[in-house]
N, CA, C and O atoms as a DFTB+ gen file, in Angstrom:
704 C
 N C O
     1  1     124.037     140.654      99.981
     2  2     124.315     139.634     100.984
     3  2     123.464     138.400     100.703
     4  3     122.321     138.514     100.260
     5  1     124.019     137.238     100.959
     6  2     123.335     135.965     100.704
     7  2     122.242     135.742     101.749
     8  3     122.480     135.915     102.944
     9  1     121.033     135.356     101.296
    10  2     119.893     135.145     102.189
    11  2     120.156     134.015     103.181
    12  3     119.725     134.102     104.331
    13  1     120.845     132.966     102.769
    14  2     121.111     131.839     103.674
    15  2     121.991     132.263     104.837
    16  3     121.835     131.739     105.940
    17  1     122.912     133.195     104.625
    18  2     123.731     133.680     105.733
    19  2     122.898     134.478     106.729
    20  3     123.134     134.409     107.935
    21  1     121.919     135.238     106.223
    22  2     121.036     135.994     107.107
    23  2     120.243     135.049     108.005
    24  3     120.156     135.264     109.214
    25  1     119.658     133.989     107.406
    26  2     118.847     133.045     108.181
    27  2     119.704     132.296     109.187
    28  3     119.272     132.071     110.318
    29  1     120.908     131.906     108.798
    30  2     121.787     131.181     109.725
    31  2     122.179     132.066     110.897
    32  3     122.381     131.564     112.002
    33  1     122.289     133.354     110.685
    34  2     122.670     134.239     111.782
    35  2     121.527     134.419     112.775
    36  3     121.781     134.747     113.934
    37  1     120.266     134.213     112.357
    38  2     119.124     134.342     113.255
    39  2     118.981     133.164     114.194
    40  3     118.331     133.272     115.233
    41  1     119.571     132.059     113.844
    42  2     119.386     130.815     114.592
    43  2     120.548     130.609     115.550
    44  3     121.704     130.744     115.148
    45  1     120.262     130.280     116.829
    46  2     121.371     129.996     117.743
    47  2     122.042     128.682     117.346
    48  3     121.359     127.763     116.894
    49  1     123.338     128.573     117.499
    50  2     124.028     127.351     117.107
    51  2     123.633     126.175     117.996
    52  3     123.385     126.346     119.190
    53  1     123.578     124.999     117.415
    54  2     123.237     123.764     118.127
    55  2     124.467     122.882     118.117
    56  3     125.090     122.685     117.073
    57  1     124.817     122.352     119.271
    58  2     125.999     121.504     119.370
    59  2     125.718     120.127     118.822
    60  3     124.649     119.563     119.055
    61  1     126.667     119.590     118.102
    62  2     126.579     118.240     117.577
    63  2     127.202     117.313     118.604
    64  3     128.349     117.522     119.000
    65  1     126.470     116.282     119.051
    66  2     126.969     115.375     120.098
    67  2     128.171     114.557     119.631
    68  3     129.084     114.285     120.411
    69  1     128.165     114.171     118.371
    70  2     129.258     113.349     117.861
    71  2     130.527     114.172     117.671
    72  3     131.630     113.698     117.941
    73  1     130.364     115.394     117.209
    74  2     131.509     116.263     116.968
    75  2     131.223     117.604     117.628
    76  3     130.608     118.470     117.006
    77  1     131.661     117.803     118.891
    78  2     131.324     119.012     119.625
    79  2     131.872     120.279     118.986
    80  3     131.362     121.363     119.273
    81  1     132.871     120.193     118.148
    82  2     133.449     121.400     117.562
    83  2     132.580     121.960     116.441
    84  3     132.661     123.151     116.140
    85  1     131.738     121.112     115.809
    86  2     130.875     121.605     114.740
    87  2     129.548     122.066     115.314
    88  3     129.066     121.509     116.301
    89  1     128.962     123.069     114.707
    90  2     127.662     123.574     115.147
    91  2     126.682     123.476     114.003
    92  3     127.047     123.627     112.837
    93  1     125.402     123.215     114.354
    94  2     124.333     123.138     113.364
    95  2     123.187     124.003     113.823
    96  3     123.029     124.258     115.017
    97  1     122.405     124.445     112.900
    98  2     121.223     125.249     113.208
    99  2     120.013     124.323     113.199
   100  3     119.803     123.597     112.228
   101  1     119.216     124.335     114.261
   102  2     118.054     123.453     114.306
   103  2     116.900     123.987     113.478
   104  3     116.108     123.208     112.949
   105  1     116.791     125.314     113.357
   106  2     115.701     125.898     112.594
   107  2     116.166     127.208     111.987
   108  3     116.825     127.998     112.664
   109  1     115.842     127.456     110.735
   110  2     116.256     128.723     110.123
   111  2     115.400     129.900     110.567
   112  3     115.745     131.050     110.295
   113  1     114.293     129.632     111.245
   114  2     113.390     130.693     111.663
   115  2     113.637     131.053     113.120
   116  3     114.112     130.220     113.892
   117  1     113.319     132.283     113.503
   118  2     113.477     132.660     114.906
   119  2     112.504     131.873     115.775
   120  3     111.500     131.354     115.287
   121  1     112.807     131.791     117.057
   122  2     111.947     131.061     117.984
   123  2     110.567     131.695     118.012
   124  3     110.463     132.922     118.032
   125  1     109.498     130.894     118.015
   126  2     108.149     131.458     117.959
   127  2     107.768     132.129     119.263
   128  3     108.206     131.733     120.342
   129  1     106.940     133.155     119.136
   130  2     106.415     133.848     120.306
   131  2     105.140     133.169     120.752
   132  3     105.004     131.955     120.601
   133  1     104.197     133.929     121.300
   134  2     102.923     133.332     121.711
   135  2     102.153     132.836     120.485
   136  3     102.306     133.364     119.384
   137  1     101.324     131.813     120.695
   138  2     100.544     131.248     119.605
   139  2      99.596     132.291     119.033
   140  3      98.978     133.058     119.771
   141  1      99.490     132.307     117.717
   142  2      98.584     133.231     117.060
   143  2      97.185     132.646     117.091
   144  3      97.002     131.460     116.816
   145  1      96.209     133.453     117.419
   146  2      94.817     133.001     117.437
   147  2      93.950     134.104     116.879
   148  3      94.268     135.286     117.017
   149  1      92.857     133.723     116.251
   150  2      91.932     134.726     115.725
   151  2      91.236     135.423     116.892
   152  3      91.194     134.898     118.005
   153  1      90.703     136.582     116.634
   154  2      90.062     137.357     117.700
   155  2      88.835     136.648     118.264
   156  3      88.487     136.838     119.430
   157  1      88.179     135.833     117.444
   158  2      86.971     135.147     117.925
   159  2      87.296     134.010     118.877
   160  3      86.419     133.579     119.627
   161  1      88.538     133.505     118.875
   162  2      88.868     132.379     119.745
   163  2      89.904     132.731     120.806
   164  3      90.475     131.834     121.425
   165  1      90.158     134.023     121.028
   166  2      91.162     134.405     122.013
   167  2      90.706     134.146     123.437
   168  3      91.542     133.880     124.301
   169  1      89.435     134.213     123.710
   170  2      88.937     134.032     125.072
   171  2      88.465     132.612     125.347
   172  3      87.881     132.355     126.400
   173  1      88.702     131.691     124.429
   174  2      88.282     130.304     124.629
   175  2      89.472     129.451     125.020
   176  3      90.622     129.785     124.732
   177  1      89.179     128.353     125.675
   178  2      90.223     127.416     126.081
   179  2      90.603     126.561     124.878
   180  3      89.714     126.066     124.184
   181  1      91.897     126.369     124.607
   182  2      92.297     125.520     123.478
   183  2      91.782     124.092     123.654
   184  3      91.712     123.584     124.773
   185  1      91.430     123.465     122.563
   186  2      90.901     122.107     122.585
   187  2      92.037     121.125     122.843
   188  3      93.111     121.240     122.253
   189  1      91.799     120.165     123.723
   190  2      92.774     119.111     123.994
   191  2      92.256     117.816     123.390
   192  3      91.126     117.409     123.660
   193  1      93.074     117.173     122.577
   194  2      92.663     115.936     121.925
   195  2      93.203     114.695     122.636
   196  3      93.154     113.598     122.079
   197  1      93.701     114.847     123.816
   198  2      94.216     113.689     124.548
   199  2      93.054     112.921     125.155
   200  3      91.977     113.473     125.383
   201  1      93.287     111.650     125.411
   202  2      92.239     110.773     125.940
   203  2      92.447     110.491     127.425
   204  3      92.092     109.414     127.904
   205  1      93.006     111.423     128.139
   206  2      93.282     111.236     129.553
   207  2      92.043     111.548     130.365
   208  3      91.399     112.577     130.157
   209  1      91.709     110.668     131.286
   210  2      90.645     110.919     132.230
   211  2      89.233     110.835     131.673
   212  3      88.311     111.384     132.277
   213  1      89.033     110.175     130.556
   214  2      87.691     110.027     130.016
   215  2      87.080     108.776     130.637
   216  3      87.526     107.659     130.372
   217  1      86.077     108.967     131.449
   218  2      85.437     107.836     132.118
   219  2      84.101     107.551     131.451
   220  3      83.269     108.445     131.295
   221  1      83.907     106.318     131.068
   222  2      82.639     105.917     130.463
   223  2      81.981     104.905     131.379
   224  3      82.629     103.993     131.893
   225  1      80.688     105.079     131.573
   226  2      80.017     104.073     132.377
   227  2      79.544     102.953     131.452
   228  3      78.945     103.199     130.405
   229  1      79.821     101.747     131.855
   230  2      79.532     100.577     131.037
   231  2      78.164     100.040     131.417
   232  3      77.981      99.452     132.482
   233  1      77.216     100.253     130.530
   234  2      75.877      99.743     130.783
   235  2      75.712      98.337     130.235
   236  3      74.865      97.581     130.710
   237  1      76.511      97.982     129.242
   238  2      76.443      96.648     128.672
   239  2      75.204      96.453     127.811
   240  3      74.317      97.306     127.769
   241  1      75.161      95.337     127.138
   242  2      74.033      94.994     126.288
   243  2      73.068      94.146     127.100
   244  3      73.464      93.167     127.731
   245  1      71.815      94.527     127.078
   246  2      70.800      93.789     127.831
   247  2      69.860      93.118     126.846
   248  3      69.167      93.791     126.083
   249  1      69.836      91.818     126.865
   250  2      68.968      91.049     125.985
   251  2      67.831      90.440     126.781
   252  3      67.998      90.048     127.936
   253  1      66.677      90.368     126.146
   254  2      65.548      89.733     126.797
   255  2      65.716      88.219     126.716
   256  3      66.288      87.697     125.759
   257  1      65.223      87.539     127.707
   258  2      65.266      86.080     127.711
   259  2      64.241      85.552     126.721
   260  3      63.101      86.013     126.680
   261  1      64.662      84.584     125.928
   262  2      63.758      83.975     124.972
   263  2      62.981      82.834     125.595
   264  3      63.196      82.490     126.758
   265  1      62.080      82.246     124.826
   266  2      61.301      81.119     125.335
   267  2      62.136      79.846     125.355
   268  3      61.916      78.957     126.178
   269  1      63.104      79.771     124.432
   270  2      63.999      78.614     124.411
   271  2      65.399      79.069     124.768
   272  3      65.854      80.094     124.259
   273  1      66.106      78.334     125.636
   274  2      67.467      78.740     125.991
   275  2      68.419      78.525     124.809
   276  3      68.259      77.587     124.028
   277  1      69.397      79.399     124.699
   278  2      70.393      79.288     123.640
   279  2      71.565      78.487     124.195
   280  3      72.184      78.867     125.189
   281  1      71.852      77.383     123.539
   282  2      72.897      76.488     124.021
   283  2      73.998      76.395     122.970
   284  3      73.745      76.075     121.808
   285  1      75.220      76.682     123.400
   286  2      76.376      76.546     122.513
   287  2      77.323      75.522     123.105
   288  3      77.718      75.616     124.268
   289  1      77.679      74.551     122.298
   290  2      78.599      73.513     122.740
   291  2      79.824      73.520     121.846
   292  3      79.908      74.307     120.903
   293  1      80.774      72.647     122.141
   294  2      81.964      72.532     121.300
   295  2      81.588      72.077     119.891
   296  3      82.299      72.373     118.931
   297  1      80.481      71.366     119.770
   298  2      80.024      70.909     118.464
   299  2      79.659      72.086     117.565
   300  3      79.840      72.020     116.349
   301  1      79.143      73.167     118.162
   302  2      78.818      74.361     117.388
   303  2      80.085      74.975     116.800
   304  3      80.077      75.451     115.664
   305  1      81.160      74.965     117.560
   306  2      82.416      75.526     117.072
   307  2      82.961      74.719     115.900
   308  3      83.614      75.271     115.014
   309  1      82.700      73.425     115.891
   310  2      83.202      72.552     114.830
   311  2      82.329      72.612     113.574
   312  3      82.731      72.133     112.514
   313  1      81.135      73.200     113.695
   314  2      80.210      73.218     112.576
   315  2      80.763      73.950     111.364
   316  3      80.605      73.484     110.236
   317  1      81.405      75.082     111.580
   318  2      81.849      75.892     110.456
   319  2      83.333      76.196     110.567
   320  3      83.805      76.667     111.602
   321  1      84.052      75.928     109.510
   322  2      85.471      76.270     109.428
   323  2      85.619      77.335     108.361
   324  3      85.191      77.157     107.220
   325  1      86.227      78.438     108.743
   326  2      86.381      79.554     107.814
   327  2      87.291      79.200     106.647
   328  3      88.217      78.398     106.777
   329  1      87.011      79.808     105.517
   330  2      87.834      79.744     104.314
   331  2      88.006      78.328     103.755
   332  3      89.063      77.982     103.229
   333  1      86.954      77.519     103.878
   334  2      86.971      76.188     103.264
   335  2      85.824      76.011     102.280
   336  3      86.032      75.524     101.169
   337  1      84.617      76.401     102.674
   338  2      83.444      76.234     101.823
   339  2      83.503      77.235     100.672
   340  3      83.569      78.442     100.905
   341  1      83.479      76.746      99.438
   342  2      83.557      77.622      98.285
   343  2      84.985      77.959      97.876
   344  3      85.204      78.848      97.053
   345  1      85.947      77.260      98.441
   346  2      87.356      77.479      98.113
   347  2      87.906      76.248      97.407
   348  3      87.506      75.121      97.700
   349  1      88.816      76.469      96.487
   350  2      89.443      75.370      95.767
   351  2      90.590      74.778      96.568
   352  3      90.899      75.235      97.668
   353  1      91.221      73.746      95.995
   354  2      92.347      73.090      96.670
   355  2      93.534      74.023      96.832
   356  3      94.353      73.838      97.733
   357  1      93.634      75.023      95.965
   358  2      94.739      75.984      96.055
   359  2      94.492      77.049      97.124
   360  3      95.358      77.893      97.354
   361  1      93.327      77.026      97.782
   362  2      93.019      77.974      98.843
   363  2      92.366      79.255      98.367
   364  3      92.114      80.151      99.172
   365  1      92.083      79.362      97.066
   366  2      91.424      80.553      96.527
   367  2      89.932      80.312      96.365
   368  3      89.500      79.182      96.142
   369  1      89.144      81.383      96.479
   370  2      87.700      81.266      96.303
   371  2      87.385      80.855      94.870
   372  3      88.103      81.204      93.934
   373  1      86.299      80.108      94.721
   374  2      85.862      79.667      93.402
   375  2      84.739      80.597      92.947
   376  3      83.606      80.502      93.418
   377  1      85.074      81.492      92.027
   378  2      84.091      82.417      91.459
   379  2      83.481      81.764      90.231
   380  3      84.192      81.332      89.324
   381  1      82.149      81.698      90.212
   382  2      81.466      81.054      89.093
   383  2      80.241      81.895      88.725
   384  3      79.255      81.900      89.462
   385  1      80.292      82.614      87.580
   386  2      79.167      83.480      87.214
   387  2      77.904      82.722      86.829
   388  3      76.830      83.319      86.757
   389  1      78.011      81.406      86.576
   390  2      76.834      80.642      86.157
   391  2      76.266      79.830      87.314
   392  3      75.085      79.958      87.635
   393  1      77.088      78.997      87.944
   394  2      76.610      78.130      89.028
   395  2      76.678      78.804      90.402
   396  3      76.014      78.363      91.340
   397  1      77.463      79.852      90.523
   398  2      77.632      80.508      91.812
   399  2      76.394      81.269      92.244
   400  3      75.585      81.685      91.415
   401  1      76.253      81.448      93.554
   402  2      75.142      82.220      94.115
   403  2      75.740      83.457      94.783
   404  3      76.794      83.382      95.416
   405  1      75.067      84.580      94.639
   406  2      75.563      85.840      95.179
   407  2      75.314      85.928      96.673
   408  3      74.234      85.592      97.160
   409  1      76.332      86.385      97.392
   410  2      76.214      86.652      98.825
   411  2      75.800      88.113      98.985
   412  3      76.409      89.000      98.388
   413  1      74.768      88.364      99.788
   414  2      74.292      89.727     100.001
   415  2      75.373      90.597     100.639
   416  3      75.481      91.778     100.309
   417  1      76.155      90.049     101.526
   418  2      77.132      90.837     102.277
   419  2      78.309      91.276     101.409
   420  3      78.609      92.467     101.326
   421  1      78.975      90.321     100.764
   422  2      80.173      90.661      99.981
   423  2      79.881      90.815      98.492
   424  3      80.740      91.259      97.730
   425  1      78.664      90.448      98.078
   426  2      78.223      90.558      96.689
   427  2      79.132      89.804      95.716
   428  3      79.347      90.243      94.586
   429  1      79.657      88.672      96.167
   430  2      80.502      87.831      95.318
   431  2      79.709      86.606      94.889
   432  3      79.005      85.999      95.695
   433  1      79.827      86.249      93.623
   434  2      79.124      85.088      93.086
   435  2      80.084      83.904      93.134
   436  3      80.871      83.686      92.213
   437  1      80.005      83.154      94.211
   438  2      80.912      82.035      94.424
   439  2      80.125      80.768      94.702
   440  3      78.911      80.799      94.904
   441  1      80.841      79.656      94.708
   442  2      80.248      78.383      95.095
   443  2      80.304      78.266      96.610
   444  3      81.147      78.894      97.250
   445  1      79.447      77.497      97.167
   446  2      79.431      77.291      98.614
   447  2      78.011      77.417      99.150
   448  3      77.076      77.737      98.416
   449  1      77.874      77.158     100.449
   450  2      76.564      77.228     101.100
   451  2      76.088      78.669     101.211
   452  3      76.887      79.585     101.403
   453  1      74.769      78.858     101.087
   454  2      74.133      80.164     101.255
   455  2      72.897      79.987     102.131
   456  3      72.188      78.985     102.038
   457  1      72.657      80.973     102.977
   458  2      71.449      80.944     103.798
   459  2      70.255      81.366     102.939
   460  3      70.420      81.901     101.843
   461  1      69.067      81.117     103.452
   462  2      67.850      81.512     102.748
   463  2      66.857      81.989     103.797
   464  3      66.502      81.238     104.706
   465  1      66.405      83.235     103.675
   466  2      65.520      83.835     104.666
   467  2      64.092      83.329     104.492
   468  3      63.573      83.273     103.377
   469  1      63.471      82.964     105.598
   470  2      62.086      82.485     105.545
   471  2      61.092      83.643     105.454
   472  3      59.941      83.436     105.070
   473  1      61.517      84.843     105.799
   474  2      60.603      85.982     105.799
   475  2      60.552      86.669     104.432
   476  3      59.470      86.869     103.881
   477  1      61.726      87.033     103.879
   478  2      61.725      87.769     102.608
   479  2      61.927      86.862     101.403
   480  3      61.443      87.169     100.313
   481  1      62.631      85.754     101.581
   482  2      62.913      84.794     100.515
   483  2      63.489      85.493      99.268
   484  3      63.135      85.177      98.132
   485  1      64.389      86.457      99.529
   486  2      64.991      87.224      98.444
   487  2      66.515      87.084      98.496
   488  3      67.063      86.435      99.388
   489  1      67.189      87.707      97.520
   490  2      68.654      87.670      97.478
   491  2      69.243      88.342      98.713
   492  3      70.322      87.957      99.163
   493  1      68.558      89.335      99.266
   494  2      69.071      90.001     100.463
   495  2      69.180      89.040     101.645
   496  3      69.930      89.305     102.585
   497  1      68.458      87.951     101.614
   498  2      68.516      86.962     102.686
   499  2      69.525      85.858     102.427
   500  3      69.627      84.912     103.208
   501  1      70.274      85.972     101.332
   502  2      71.275      84.968     100.983
   503  2      72.653      85.439     101.398
   504  3      73.186      86.385     100.818
   505  1      73.228      84.800     102.382
   506  2      74.571      85.134     102.831
   507  2      75.432      83.889     102.796
   508  3      74.978      82.792     103.121
   509  1      76.684      84.074     102.396
   510  2      77.635      82.971     102.390
   511  2      78.031      82.606     103.802
   512  3      77.853      83.390     104.734
   513  1      78.562      81.424     103.951
   514  2      78.913      80.923     105.279
   515  2      79.935      81.777     106.002
   516  3      79.774      82.058     107.190
   517  1      80.989      82.196     105.305
   518  2      82.025      82.997     105.958
   519  2      81.488      84.366     106.366
   520  3      81.761      84.830     107.473
   521  1      80.732      85.014     105.491
   522  2      80.174      86.335     105.817
   523  2      79.190      86.239     106.976
   524  3      79.210      87.074     107.880
   525  1      78.337      85.236     106.952
   526  2      77.350      85.069     108.018
   527  2      78.039      84.826     109.355
   528  3      77.609      85.352     110.382
   529  1      79.104      84.033     109.346
   530  2      79.812      83.707     110.589
   531  2      80.644      84.892     111.078
   532  3      80.603      85.228     112.262
   533  1      81.399      85.530     110.176
   534  2      82.268      86.630     110.594
   535  2      81.487      87.879     110.986
   536  3      81.855      88.557     111.945
   537  1      80.428      88.191     110.270
   538  2      79.691      89.433     110.514
   539  2      78.629      89.317     111.594
   540  3      78.389      90.265     112.342
   541  1      77.990      88.149     111.674
   542  2      76.838      88.025     112.573
   543  2      76.961      86.882     113.575
   544  3      76.095      86.723     114.436
   545  1      78.023      86.086     113.478
   546  2      78.232      85.005     114.442
   547  2      77.268      83.849     114.298
   548  3      77.066      83.092     115.247
   549  1      76.672      83.701     113.134
   550  2      75.715      82.617     112.915
   551  2      76.315      81.556     112.006
   552  3      77.189      81.841     111.188
   553  1      75.836      80.338     112.161
   554  2      76.305      79.217     111.358
   555  2      75.379      79.040     110.159
   556  3      74.162      78.944     110.323
   557  1      75.941      78.998     108.972
   558  2      75.124      78.885     107.767
   559  2      74.419      77.529     107.704
   560  3      73.299      77.441     107.202
   561  1      75.054      76.488     108.200
   562  2      74.415      75.163     108.171
   563  2      73.197      75.129     109.081
   564  3      72.197      74.494     108.745
   565  1      73.262      75.799     110.225
   566  2      72.097      75.892     111.105
   567  2      71.003      76.736     110.456
   568  3      69.819      76.423     110.580
   569  1      71.401      77.807     109.762
   570  2      70.426      78.665     109.086
   571  2      69.706      77.905     107.979
   572  3      68.506      78.089     107.774
   573  1      70.431      77.057     107.271
   574  2      69.823      76.263     106.197
   575  2      68.842      75.251     106.764
   576  3      67.774      75.027     106.193
   577  1      69.202      74.638     107.887
   578  2      68.334      73.625     108.502
   579  2      67.104      74.233     109.166
   580  3      66.070      73.571     109.260
   581  1      67.193      75.473     109.625
   582  2      66.097      76.115     110.342
   583  2      65.095      76.699     109.346
   584  3      65.438      77.636     108.627
   585  1      63.860      76.173     109.281
   586  2      62.871      76.694     108.326
   587  2      62.368      78.090     108.698
   588  3      61.756      78.758     107.864
   589  1      62.611      78.543     109.925
   590  2      62.148      79.853     110.377
   591  2      63.278      80.877     110.490
   592  3      63.115      81.909     111.140
   593  1      64.419      80.599     109.863
   594  2      65.561      81.508     109.966
   595  2      65.251      82.817     109.252
   596  3      64.726      82.813     108.139
   597  1      65.579      83.940     109.897
   598  2      65.335      85.271     109.342
   599  2      66.679      85.974     109.160
   600  3      67.535      85.943     110.044
   601  1      66.847      86.603     108.008
   602  2      68.122      87.228     107.637
   603  2      68.380      88.512     108.434
   604  3      67.452      89.074     109.016
   605  1      69.637      88.980     108.464
   606  2      69.964      90.227     109.164
   607  2      69.231      91.446     108.605
   608  3      68.956      92.386     109.350
   609  1      68.910      91.452     107.316
   610  2      68.184      92.585     106.734
   611  2      66.786      92.668     107.343
   612  3      66.346      93.747     107.739
   613  1      66.093      91.545     107.418
   614  2      64.742      91.532     108.007
   615  2      64.785      91.817     109.509
   616  3      63.830      92.357     110.068
   617  1      65.894      91.455     110.161
   618  2      66.073      91.780     111.583
   619  2      66.481      93.237     111.776
   620  3      66.512      93.732     112.903
   621  1      66.797      93.930     110.669
   622  2      67.253      95.311     110.675
   623  2      68.591      95.488     111.394
   624  3      68.825      96.502     112.052
   625  1      69.465      94.484     111.259
   626  2      70.807      94.564     111.839
   627  2      71.882      94.374     110.772
   628  3      73.044      94.134     111.101
   629  1      71.508      94.478     109.509
   630  2      72.453      94.248     108.424
   631  2      73.531      95.327     108.439
   632  3      73.226      96.513     108.565
   633  1      74.805      94.909     108.310
   634  2      75.886      95.881     108.298
   635  2      76.621      95.912     106.954
   636  3      77.803      96.250     106.902
   637  1      75.928      95.562     105.875
   638  2      76.550      95.655     104.552
   639  2      76.642      97.128     104.166
   640  3      75.979      97.978     104.762
   641  1      77.466      97.422     103.166
   642  2      77.697      98.817     102.777
   643  2      76.428      99.491     102.255
   644  3      76.235     100.687     102.472
   645  1      75.565      98.746     101.573
   646  2      74.330      99.344     101.048
   647  2      73.441      99.876     102.172
   648  3      72.970     101.012     102.114
   649  1      73.218      99.056     103.183
   650  2      72.327      99.454     104.265
   651  2      72.972     100.464     105.193
   652  3      72.283     101.341     105.715
   653  1      74.289     100.366     105.415
   654  2      74.973     101.361     106.252
   655  2      74.953     102.735     105.571
   656  3      74.715     103.748     106.229
   657  1      75.201     102.774     104.267
   658  2      75.140     104.041     103.537
   659  2      73.730     104.616     103.550
   660  3      73.558     105.830     103.660
   661  1      72.719     103.759     103.440
   662  2      71.332     104.219     103.458
   663  2      70.975     104.852     104.806
   664  3      70.125     105.740     104.871
   665  1      71.620     104.397     105.873
   666  2      71.373     104.961     107.208
   667  2      72.276     106.158     107.502
   668  3      72.162     106.785     108.555
   669  1      73.176     106.473     106.564
   670  2      74.089     107.600     106.773
   671  2      75.341     107.233     107.536
   672  3      76.038     108.115     108.039
   673  1      75.644     105.941     107.633
   674  2      76.844     105.483     108.335
   675  2      77.906     105.061     107.337
   676  3      77.568     104.650     106.227
   677  1      79.165     105.149     107.693
   678  2      80.206     104.696     106.762
   679  2      80.238     103.175     106.690
   680  3      79.924     102.513     107.680
   681  1      80.605     102.608     105.556
   682  2      80.689     101.144     105.451
   683  2      81.821     100.594     106.294
   684  3      82.812     101.281     106.544
   685  1      81.672      99.361     106.729
   686  2      82.692      98.736     107.578
   687  2      83.905      98.264     106.795
   688  3      84.992      98.126     107.355
   689  1      83.725      98.018     105.507
   690  2      84.841      97.530     104.698
   691  2      84.952      96.009     104.771
   692  3      84.193      95.353     105.483
   693  1      85.897      95.468     104.033
   694  2      86.080      94.015     103.979
   695  2      86.719      93.518     105.281
   696  3      87.629      94.150     105.818
   697  1      86.238      92.398     105.768
   698  2      86.809      91.797     106.968
   699  2      87.865      90.766     106.650
   700  3      88.697      90.448     107.500
   701  1      87.845      90.249     105.460
   702  2      88.861      89.256     105.061
   703  2      89.144      89.370     103.617
   704  3      89.969      88.624     103.089
C-alpha cells in the first residue's frame, strides 16, 4: 500500500472555500495530544513570552546642577549639519589615508573636523563631527573651541565597539 494514501486517510478532509466539492488535507499528521514535557519540567508553569501587563516605574535620569547653566538656542542647532563636513560634492565621504585623521568612533580616516581631548590628548579623544553629534549630542566646533573639552573615553561614557566589548556589552553597530 502507498504511504501517502495511509497519511491522507489519517487526516480529516478540509473544505476548500473556492470549490466546496474538493477536499484538502491540512496536515498529514494526526491531531496532537497534550504537549510533551520532560519529567523535570512537568510541575512548572510554562514560560510566557508576551509583554502584557509589564509595569515599569520610570525613575528618569537625574543630573546634578552644574556651576554654569547649559543654554541651547536655535544657533546651536545651526552649528552642525550632518553629512556635509568631510564629504565631497557627490555626497560621498572623502577617505584620505595621508591627510585624513582617524575618528575614534568609526575608525575611518577621512577629511573633516575632529575633536581633541584636553585630558588625554590621544587618538581616542579624536572624534569626527558626525560621530560626536550622533552618538553623544555634542558639537565638534564647540569641542574644538573649548580648551577644557574632555572626550567620551575620559568621561567613561564611550560607546564604541572596542570599549563596549571590553565591558562585556555587544557593540551598537553603525548608526549611518
